[in-house]
PDB file of N, H, CA, C and O in Angstrom:
ATOM      1  N   MET A   1     -15.612  30.576   1.262  1.00  0.00           N
ATOM      2  CA  MET A   1     -16.408  29.724   2.108  1.00  0.00           C
ATOM      3  C   MET A   1     -17.880  29.781   1.669  1.00  0.00           C
ATOM      4  O   MET A   1     -18.571  28.763   1.639  1.00  0.00           O
ATOM      5  N   GLU A   2     -18.339  30.985   1.331  1.00  0.00           N
ATOM      6  H   GLU A   2     -17.778  31.812   1.355  1.00  0.00           H
ATOM      7  CA  GLU A   2     -19.728  31.117   0.878  1.00  0.00           C
ATOM      8  C   GLU A   2     -19.944  30.346  -0.428  1.00  0.00           C
ATOM      9  O   GLU A   2     -21.005  29.761  -0.645  1.00  0.00           O
ATOM     10  N   HIS A   3     -18.929  30.353  -1.293  1.00  0.00           N
ATOM     11  H   HIS A   3     -18.067  30.829  -1.117  1.00  0.00           H
ATOM     12  CA  HIS A   3     -19.024  29.626  -2.565  1.00  0.00           C
ATOM     13  C   HIS A   3     -19.175  28.132  -2.298  1.00  0.00           C
ATOM     14  O   HIS A   3     -19.999  27.476  -2.936  1.00  0.00           O
ATOM     15  N   ALA A   4     -18.401  27.587  -1.374  1.00  0.00           N
ATOM     16  H   ALA A   4     -17.731  28.120  -0.856  1.00  0.00           H
ATOM     17  CA  ALA A   4     -18.488  26.165  -1.035  1.00  0.00           C
ATOM     18  C   ALA A   4     -19.850  25.831  -0.413  1.00  0.00           C
ATOM     19  O   ALA A   4     -20.414  24.769  -0.679  1.00  0.00           O
ATOM     20  N   ASP A   5     -20.372  26.736   0.409  1.00  0.00           N
ATOM     21  H   ASP A   5     -19.914  27.598   0.625  1.00  0.00           H
ATOM     22  CA  ASP A   5     -21.695  26.537   0.999  1.00  0.00           C
ATOM     23  C   ASP A   5     -22.766  26.493  -0.085  1.00  0.00           C
ATOM     24  O   ASP A   5     -23.678  25.668  -0.029  1.00  0.00           O
ATOM     25  N   LEU A   6     -22.654  27.379  -1.068  1.00  0.00           N
ATOM     26  H   LEU A   6     -21.913  28.048  -1.114  1.00  0.00           H
ATOM     27  CA  LEU A   6     -23.611  27.379  -2.174  1.00  0.00           C
ATOM     28  C   LEU A   6     -23.531  26.085  -2.972  1.00  0.00           C
ATOM     29  O   LEU A   6     -24.556  25.536  -3.375  1.00  0.00           O
ATOM     30  N   ASP A   7     -22.310  25.594  -3.202  1.00  0.00           N
ATOM     31  H   ASP A   7     -21.477  26.040  -2.874  1.00  0.00           H
ATOM     32  CA  ASP A   7     -22.142  24.318  -3.904  1.00  0.00           C
ATOM     33  C   ASP A   7     -22.888  23.204  -3.188  1.00  0.00           C
ATOM     34  O   ASP A   7     -23.609  22.426  -3.814  1.00  0.00           O
ATOM     35  N   ALA A   8     -22.714  23.131  -1.886  1.00  0.00           N
ATOM     36  H   ALA A   8     -22.128  23.763  -1.378  1.00  0.00           H
ATOM     37  CA  ALA A   8     -23.363  22.081  -1.095  1.00  0.00           C
ATOM     38  C   ALA A   8     -24.882  22.233  -1.126  1.00  0.00           C
ATOM     39  O   ALA A   8     -25.607  21.246  -1.245  1.00  0.00           O
ATOM     40  N   THR A   9     -25.354  23.457  -1.019  1.00  0.00           N
ATOM     41  H   THR A   9     -24.765  24.259  -0.922  1.00  0.00           H
ATOM     42  CA  THR A   9     -26.799  23.701  -1.047  1.00  0.00           C
ATOM     43  C   THR A   9     -27.389  23.327  -2.395  1.00  0.00           C
ATOM     44  O   THR A   9     -28.453  22.712  -2.462  1.00  0.00           O
ATOM     45  N   ILE A  10     -26.708  23.692  -3.461  1.00  0.00           N
ATOM     46  H   ILE A  10     -25.843  24.192  -3.407  1.00  0.00           H
ATOM     47  CA  ILE A  10     -27.177  23.373  -4.813  1.00  0.00           C
ATOM     48  C   ILE A  10     -27.221  21.856  -5.005  1.00  0.00           C
ATOM     49  O   ILE A  10     -28.184  21.331  -5.563  1.00  0.00           O
ATOM     50  N   ASP A  11     -26.194  21.156  -4.550  1.00  0.00           N
ATOM     51  H   ASP A  11     -25.411  21.583  -4.097  1.00  0.00           H
ATOM     52  CA  ASP A  11     -26.173  19.695  -4.671  1.00  0.00           C
ATOM     53  C   ASP A  11     -27.340  19.061  -3.927  1.00  0.00           C
ATOM     54  O   ASP A  11     -28.000  18.166  -4.457  1.00  0.00           O
ATOM     55  N   ARG A  12     -27.600  19.517  -2.702  1.00  0.00           N
ATOM     56  H   ARG A  12     -27.064  20.243  -2.272  1.00  0.00           H
ATOM     57  CA  ARG A  12     -28.713  18.954  -1.920  1.00  0.00           C
ATOM     58  C   ARG A  12     -30.055  19.269  -2.571  1.00  0.00           C
ATOM     59  O   ARG A  12     -30.935  18.410  -2.631  1.00  0.00           O
ATOM     60  N   LEU A  13     -30.212  20.488  -3.053  1.00  0.00           N
ATOM     61  H   LEU A  13     -29.497  21.186  -3.004  1.00  0.00           H
ATOM     62  CA  LEU A  13     -31.470  20.899  -3.662  1.00  0.00           C
ATOM     63  C   LEU A  13     -31.722  20.143  -4.967  1.00  0.00           C
ATOM     64  O   LEU A  13     -32.866  19.814  -5.279  1.00  0.00           O
ATOM     65  N   ALA A  14     -30.674  19.871  -5.722  1.00  0.00           N
ATOM     66  H   ALA A  14     -29.744  20.139  -5.468  1.00  0.00           H
ATOM     67  CA  ALA A  14     -30.819  19.159  -6.991  1.00  0.00           C
ATOM     68  C   ALA A  14     -31.292  17.725  -6.780  1.00  0.00           C
ATOM     69  O   ALA A  14     -31.875  17.124  -7.683  1.00  0.00           O
ATOM     70  N   GLU A  15     -31.044  17.175  -5.596  1.00  0.00           N
ATOM     71  H   GLU A  15     -30.571  17.663  -4.863  1.00  0.00           H
ATOM     72  CA  GLU A  15     -31.439  15.794  -5.292  1.00  0.00           C
ATOM     73  C   GLU A  15     -32.904  15.685  -4.883  1.00  0.00           C
ATOM     74  O   GLU A  15     -33.442  14.578  -4.851  1.00  0.00           O
ATOM     75  N   THR A  16     -33.566  16.799  -4.568  1.00  0.00           N
ATOM     76  H   THR A  16     -33.129  17.698  -4.593  1.00  0.00           H
ATOM     77  CA  THR A  16     -34.966  16.753  -4.165  1.00  0.00           C
ATOM     78  C   THR A  16     -35.837  16.451  -5.373  1.00  0.00           C
ATOM     79  O   THR A  16     -35.478  16.753  -6.511  1.00  0.00           O
ATOM     80  N   VAL A  17     -36.981  15.853  -5.104  1.00  0.00           N
ATOM     81  H   VAL A  17     -37.272  15.608  -4.179  1.00  0.00           H
ATOM     82  CA  VAL A  17     -37.900  15.517  -6.188  1.00  0.00           C
ATOM     83  C   VAL A  17     -39.227  16.186  -5.914  1.00  0.00           C
ATOM     84  O   VAL A  17     -39.809  15.929  -4.861  1.00  0.00           O
ATOM     85  N   PRO A  18     -39.734  17.013  -6.774  1.00  0.00           N
ATOM     86  CA  PRO A  18     -39.045  17.630  -7.913  1.00  0.00           C
ATOM     87  C   PRO A  18     -38.169  18.786  -7.420  1.00  0.00           C
ATOM     88  O   PRO A  18     -38.492  19.435  -6.425  1.00  0.00           O
ATOM     89  N   PRO A  19     -37.076  19.035  -8.113  1.00  0.00           N
ATOM     90  CA  PRO A  19     -36.199  20.130  -7.696  1.00  0.00           C
ATOM     91  C   PRO A  19     -36.867  21.490  -7.937  1.00  0.00           C
ATOM     92  O   PRO A  19     -37.639  21.649  -8.882  1.00  0.00           O
ATOM     93  N   ASP A  20     -36.570  22.443  -7.097  1.00  0.00           N
ATOM     94  H   ASP A  20     -35.943  22.314  -6.329  1.00  0.00           H
ATOM     95  CA  ASP A  20     -37.080  23.808  -7.248  1.00  0.00           C
ATOM     96  C   ASP A  20     -36.189  24.520  -8.266  1.00  0.00           C
ATOM     97  O   ASP A  20     -35.142  25.065  -7.915  1.00  0.00           O
ATOM     98  N   GLU A  21     -36.614  24.507  -9.520  1.00  0.00           N
ATOM     99  H   GLU A  21     -37.464  24.064  -9.804  1.00  0.00           H
ATOM    100  CA  GLU A  21     -35.791  25.026 -10.615  1.00  0.00           C
ATOM    101  C   GLU A  21     -35.473  26.513 -10.459  1.00  0.00           C
ATOM    102  O   GLU A  21     -34.358  26.942 -10.753  1.00  0.00           O
ATOM    103  N   LEU A  22     -36.436  27.290 -10.003  1.00  0.00           N
ATOM    104  H   LEU A  22     -37.343  26.941  -9.764  1.00  0.00           H
ATOM    105  CA  LEU A  22     -36.212  28.721  -9.848  1.00  0.00           C
ATOM    106  C   LEU A  22     -35.152  28.981  -8.774  1.00  0.00           C
ATOM    107  O   LEU A  22     -34.250  29.794  -8.976  1.00  0.00           O
ATOM    108  N   LEU A  23     -35.259  28.302  -7.652  1.00  0.00           N
ATOM    109  H   LEU A  23     -35.992  27.642  -7.487  1.00  0.00           H
ATOM    110  CA  LEU A  23     -34.283  28.464  -6.583  1.00  0.00           C
ATOM    111  C   LEU A  23     -32.908  27.981  -7.032  1.00  0.00           C
ATOM    112  O   LEU A  23     -31.897  28.616  -6.733  1.00  0.00           O
ATOM    113  N   LEU A  24     -32.867  26.863  -7.745  1.00  0.00           N
ATOM    114  H   LEU A  24     -33.689  26.347  -7.987  1.00  0.00           H
ATOM    115  CA  LEU A  24     -31.590  26.362  -8.268  1.00  0.00           C
ATOM    116  C   LEU A  24     -30.942  27.390  -9.186  1.00  0.00           C
ATOM    117  O   LEU A  24     -29.741  27.645  -9.093  1.00  0.00           O
ATOM    118  N   ARG A  25     -31.734  27.973 -10.066  1.00  0.00           N
ATOM    119  H   ARG A  25     -32.710  27.766 -10.142  1.00  0.00           H
ATOM    120  CA  ARG A  25     -31.211  28.970 -10.997  1.00  0.00           C
ATOM    121  C   ARG A  25     -30.651  30.176 -10.253  1.00  0.00           C
ATOM    122  O   ARG A  25     -29.583  30.683 -10.597  1.00  0.00           O
ATOM    123  N   ARG A  26     -31.374  30.634  -9.230  1.00  0.00           N
ATOM    124  H   ARG A  26     -32.241  30.222  -8.951  1.00  0.00           H
ATOM    125  CA  ARG A  26     -30.921  31.788  -8.449  1.00  0.00           C
ATOM    126  C   ARG A  26     -29.623  31.474  -7.699  1.00  0.00           C
ATOM    127  O   ARG A  26     -28.708  32.296  -7.661  1.00  0.00           O
ATOM    128  N   LEU A  27     -29.552  30.284  -7.106  1.00  0.00           N
ATOM    129  H   LEU A  27     -30.296  29.616  -7.137  1.00  0.00           H
ATOM    130  CA  LEU A  27     -28.347  29.902  -6.372  1.00  0.00           C
ATOM    131  C   LEU A  27     -27.150  29.772  -7.307  1.00  0.00           C
ATOM    132  O   LEU A  27     -26.044  30.190  -6.964  1.00  0.00           O
ATOM    133  N   LYS A  28     -27.366  29.200  -8.479  1.00  0.00           N
ATOM    134  H   LYS A  28     -28.264  28.860  -8.758  1.00  0.00           H
ATOM    135  CA  LYS A  28     -26.271  29.046  -9.438  1.00  0.00           C
ATOM    136  C   LYS A  28     -25.785  30.406  -9.929  1.00  0.00           C
ATOM    137  O   LYS A  28     -24.589  30.604 -10.139  1.00  0.00           O
ATOM    138  N   LYS A  29     -26.711  31.337 -10.110  1.00  0.00           N
ATOM    139  H   LYS A  29     -27.683  31.176  -9.940  1.00  0.00           H
ATOM    140  CA  LYS A  29     -26.333  32.690 -10.533  1.00  0.00           C
ATOM    141  C   LYS A  29     -25.501  33.363  -9.444  1.00  0.00           C
ATOM    142  O   LYS A  29     -24.506  34.026  -9.740  1.00  0.00           O
ATOM    143  N   ARG A  30     -25.906  33.194  -8.187  1.00  0.00           N
ATOM    144  H   ARG A  30     -26.714  32.655  -7.946  1.00  0.00           H
ATOM    145  CA  ARG A  30     -25.149  33.767  -7.063  1.00  0.00           C
ATOM    146  C   ARG A  30     -23.766  33.131  -6.968  1.00  0.00           C
ATOM    147  O   ARG A  30     -22.778  33.818  -6.711  1.00  0.00           O
ATOM    148  N   ARG A  31     -23.697  31.804  -7.177  1.00  0.00           N
ATOM    149  H   ARG A  31     -24.499  31.245  -7.386  1.00  0.00           H
ATOM    150  CA  ARG A  31     -22.412  31.102  -7.129  1.00  0.00           C
ATOM    151  C   ARG A  31     -21.482  31.623  -8.225  1.00  0.00           C
ATOM    152  O   ARG A  31     -20.291  31.818  -7.979  1.00  0.00           O
ATOM    153  N   LEU A  32     -22.003  31.848  -9.415  1.00  0.00           N
ATOM    154  H   LEU A  32     -22.970  31.690  -9.614  1.00  0.00           H
ATOM    155  CA  LEU A  32     -21.202  32.377 -10.520  1.00  0.00           C
ATOM    156  C   LEU A  32     -20.703  33.789 -10.208  1.00  0.00           C
ATOM    157  O   LEU A  32     -19.555  34.126 -10.497  1.00  0.00           O
ATOM    158  N   ALA A  33     -21.568  34.604  -9.621  1.00  0.00           N
ATOM    159  H   ALA A  33     -22.500  34.330  -9.386  1.00  0.00           H
ATOM    160  CA  ALA A  33     -21.155  35.963  -9.253  1.00  0.00           C
ATOM    161  C   ALA A  33     -20.032  35.919  -8.218  1.00  0.00           C
ATOM    162  O   ALA A  33     -19.087  36.704  -8.292  1.00  0.00           O
ATOM    163  N   LEU A  34     -20.135  35.012  -7.264  1.00  0.00           N
ATOM    164  H   LEU A  34     -20.903  34.374  -7.204  1.00  0.00           H
ATOM    165  CA  LEU A  34     -19.070  34.876  -6.264  1.00  0.00           C
ATOM    166  C   LEU A  34     -17.774  34.405  -6.901  1.00  0.00           C
ATOM    167  O   LEU A  34     -16.699  34.894  -6.556  1.00  0.00           O
ATOM    168  N   ARG A  35     -17.867  33.454  -7.830  1.00  0.00           N
ATOM    169  H   ARG A  35     -18.741  33.057  -8.110  1.00  0.00           H
ATOM    170  CA  ARG A  35     -16.680  32.959  -8.524  1.00  0.00           C
ATOM    171  C   ARG A  35     -15.999  34.083  -9.290  1.00  0.00           C
ATOM    172  O   ARG A  35     -14.773  34.190  -9.285  1.00  0.00           O
ATOM    173  N   ASP A  36     -16.791  34.920  -9.949  1.00  0.00           N
ATOM    174  H   ASP A  36     -17.787  34.833  -9.953  1.00  0.00           H
ATOM    175  CA  ASP A  36     -16.232  36.061 -10.676  1.00  0.00           C
ATOM    176  C   ASP A  36     -15.565  37.053  -9.726  1.00  0.00           C
ATOM    177  O   ASP A  36     -14.497  37.588 -10.023  1.00  0.00           O
ATOM    178  N   GLN A  37     -16.204  37.291  -8.585  1.00  0.00           N
ATOM    179  H   GLN A  37     -17.072  36.856  -8.344  1.00  0.00           H
ATOM    180  CA  GLN A  37     -15.639  38.212  -7.595  1.00  0.00           C
ATOM    181  C   GLN A  37     -14.324  37.661  -7.046  1.00  0.00           C
ATOM    182  O   GLN A  37     -13.366  38.416  -6.875  1.00  0.00           O
ATOM    183  N   ILE A  38     -14.264  36.362  -6.768  1.00  0.00           N
ATOM    184  H   ILE A  38     -15.042  35.749  -6.906  1.00  0.00           H
ATOM    185  CA  ILE A  38     -13.033  35.732  -6.277  1.00  0.00           C
ATOM    186  C   ILE A  38     -11.921  35.866  -7.317  1.00  0.00           C
ATOM    187  O   ILE A  38     -10.788  36.202  -6.972  1.00  0.00           O
ATOM    188  N   ALA A  39     -12.236  35.609  -8.571  1.00  0.00           N
ATOM    189  H   ALA A  39     -13.157  35.336  -8.850  1.00  0.00           H
ATOM    190  CA  ALA A  39     -11.239  35.698  -9.641  1.00  0.00           C
ATOM    191  C   ALA A  39     -10.728  37.132  -9.784  1.00  0.00           C
ATOM    192  O   ALA A  39      -9.533  37.352  -9.981  1.00  0.00           O
ATOM    193  N   ARG A  40     -11.633  38.103  -9.686  1.00  0.00           N
ATOM    194  H   ARG A  40     -12.604  37.924  -9.526  1.00  0.00           H
ATOM    195  CA  ARG A  40     -11.225  39.504  -9.788  1.00  0.00           C
ATOM    196  C   ARG A  40     -10.291  39.889  -8.637  1.00  0.00           C
ATOM    197  O   ARG A  40      -9.284  40.565  -8.850  1.00  0.00           O
ATOM    198  N   LEU A  41     -10.623  39.461  -7.434  1.00  0.00           N
ATOM    199  H   LEU A  41     -11.440  38.911  -7.261  1.00  0.00           H
ATOM    200  CA  LEU A  41      -9.774  39.759  -6.280  1.00  0.00           C
ATOM    201  C   LEU A  41      -8.409  39.092  -6.402  1.00  0.00           C
ATOM    202  O   LEU A  41      -7.390  39.682  -6.041  1.00  0.00           O
ATOM    203  N   GLU A  42      -8.389  37.863  -6.913  1.00  0.00           N
ATOM    204  H   GLU A  42      -9.216  37.384  -7.206  1.00  0.00           H
ATOM    205  CA  GLU A  42      -7.110  37.171  -7.100  1.00  0.00           C
ATOM    206  C   GLU A  42      -6.242  37.892  -8.122  1.00  0.00           C
ATOM    207  O   GLU A  42      -5.029  37.995  -7.938  1.00  0.00           O
ATOM    208  N   ARG A  43      -6.852  38.398  -9.207  1.00  0.00           N
ATOM    209  H   ARG A  43      -7.837  38.315  -9.356  1.00  0.00           H
ATOM    210  CA  ARG A  43      -6.093  39.150 -10.205  1.00  0.00           C
ATOM    211  C   ARG A  43      -5.539  40.440  -9.618  1.00  0.00           C
ATOM    212  O   ARG A  43      -4.420  40.840  -9.937  1.00  0.00           O
ATOM    213  N   GLU A  44      -6.319  41.091  -8.761  1.00  0.00           N
ATOM    214  H   GLU A  44      -7.228  40.766  -8.501  1.00  0.00           H
ATOM    215  CA  GLU A  44      -5.845  42.327  -8.134  1.00  0.00           C
ATOM    216  C   GLU A  44      -4.677  42.058  -7.194  1.00  0.00           C
ATOM    217  O   GLU A  44      -3.754  42.868  -7.104  1.00  0.00           O
ATOM    218  N   LEU A  45      -4.709  40.939  -6.501  1.00  0.00           N
ATOM    219  H   LEU A  45      -5.458  40.281  -6.574  1.00  0.00           H
ATOM    220  CA  LEU A  45      -3.644  40.608  -5.555  1.00  0.00           C
ATOM    221  C   LEU A  45      -2.392  40.113  -6.236  1.00  0.00           C
ATOM    222  O   LEU A  45      -1.287  40.314  -5.733  1.00  0.00           O
ATOM    223  N   ASP A  46      -2.554  39.458  -7.394  1.00  0.00           N
ATOM    224  H   ASP A  46      -3.451  39.295  -7.803  1.00  0.00           H
ATOM    225  CA  ASP A  46      -1.408  38.878  -8.098  1.00  0.00           C
ATOM    226  C   ASP A  46      -1.526  39.225  -9.590  1.00  0.00           C
ATOM    227  O   ASP A  46      -1.917  38.382 -10.396  1.00  0.00           O
ATOM    228  N   PRO A  47      -1.184  40.474  -9.953  1.00  0.00           N
ATOM    229  CA  PRO A  47      -1.326  40.886 -11.358  1.00  0.00           C
ATOM    230  C   PRO A  47      -0.385  40.091 -12.265  1.00  0.00           C
ATOM    231  O   PRO A  47       0.697  39.676 -11.849  1.00  0.00           O
ATOM    232  N   GLN A  48      -0.818  39.887 -13.512  1.00  0.00           N
ATOM    233  H   GLN A  48      -1.696  40.224 -13.851  1.00  0.00           H
ATOM    234  CA  GLN A  48      -0.036  39.120 -14.476  1.00  0.00           C
ATOM    235  C   GLN A  48       1.174  39.905 -14.975  1.00  0.00           C
ATOM    236  O   GLN A  48       2.234  39.325 -15.210  1.00  0.00           O
ATOM    237  N   GLU A  49       1.025  41.213 -15.139  1.00  0.00           N
ATOM    238  H   GLU A  49       0.163  41.684 -14.948  1.00  0.00           H
ATOM    239  CA  GLU A  49       2.108  42.040 -15.674  1.00  0.00           C
ATOM    240  C   GLU A  49       2.820  42.768 -14.537  1.00  0.00           C
ATOM    241  O   GLU A  49       2.179  43.181 -13.570  1.00  0.00           O
ATOM    242  N   PRO A  50       4.122  42.928 -14.643  1.00  0.00           N
ATOM    243  CA  PRO A  50       4.835  43.690 -13.602  1.00  0.00           C
ATOM    244  C   PRO A  50       4.404  45.155 -13.603  1.00  0.00           C
ATOM    245  O   PRO A  50       4.137  45.742 -14.652  1.00  0.00           O
ATOM    246  N   ALA A  51       4.345  45.721 -12.423  1.00  0.00           N
ATOM    247  H   ALA A  51       4.562  45.245 -11.571  1.00  0.00           H
ATOM    248  CA  ALA A  51       3.892  47.118 -12.300  1.00  0.00           C
ATOM    249  C   ALA A  51       4.968  48.107 -12.675  1.00  0.00           C
ATOM    250  O   ALA A  51       4.740  49.316 -12.623  1.00  0.00           O
TER     251      ALA A  51
END
C-alpha cells in the first residue's frame, strides 16, 4: 500500500512546474527500496527450490 501511495505522490509531484527534482529523487529511491523489500519477502514466503 505504501508503494502505491509513493507512486501516486511521485506522479503528482512530476506534474508540478517546476518539479522538485531532489524530492522526486528521494521518493523514487524510497519506492525502489520498498519494491526490493516486497520482492525479498515474496521470495521468503514462496522459495523457488524445495526445502
